Steps between C-alpha positions, in 0.01 A plus 500: 500500500248350740716184521806702597305676779369164623857356511641806691199474736572137573870566557422802732247294694739208538780729625259664743399163643858367529640810674196548716495134629865471593630588843846615595815301408555353848150344501558347150834357611352347815210351309736358241717342765191340663400358168854358446492339847183318405631396165829376650314297762278348236798415275669324787191284548476433128869409482466266801208328333687468173818373683287240681372367169820498302832323532811683383771313306839641409656455154877516544827429324871557565732772367747338263797695624440517877290185553267728709132404512278747314123515551347582159148536628214363703191321393181529705285187458165434655538260800195304386639372170664159476873439523491408130361847418757668722786315339366579155486873583854491632624320187319750282653801677844339524498423128405856419752668736797271455472283193348719226171299509672170439258215592511340842211268580363332808433146382352368827528495876532151636577404860557872567773519231461744213610367164610786279577469125734754331414534131661661206299713267506398130815615326644636829725329745499766768531253787777300341694779332434785735379425852696171564804626304821562697562427867369836619188490279413146600557579870275808494233315301493204730496723809207702356302198403554309827460789745202664332309172493597366846417839666703404811381809694131436438331371821176374345410158358755432225669226299779290653716494188535544128621289208599646164492358155628651175262439205340222715834325539702444816812352334620838359837643594640842426870578535470752789211338684513247781452165336212411742298819452245354264302206640613547871262609771631810660367533859370812661 
């Protein structure tokens, strides 16, 4: 019984303090707006700081029926990381968003050209049988690979071109793919 009386006493005392310490609604609204103003201003400064430390890269593809460019998402990458790290992050995100996690690897960057190897997973031929299959599929796949890696709208220090291999080979040809896609340097 003493515990119940203590609980009611605490509740009563808390309500008394809450109702006794508040002012009218207009004052509360004004104070709340002032707090929001400070928070908004601080968030602007924080966002500016973050934006100054990060580069934003688009991941895009094309619509198969309209040939319209579709932005699938953006990646924010710290400006201080190397180009190799930036390309690896783009490859990882692109693989997840567009190619069901199929492997795409940066082999090296030499003379400002990124050498990219497209690999098949064991017992799967997603690249060969799915992404480079048919003229539309091959066109969308090559557009996505080339444009997402060249990042033509990016104004910072970037690669001058890319060169693709398939399973570390450049002499591969698929029916619906330009015969010079693998092994040819594609300029930015």
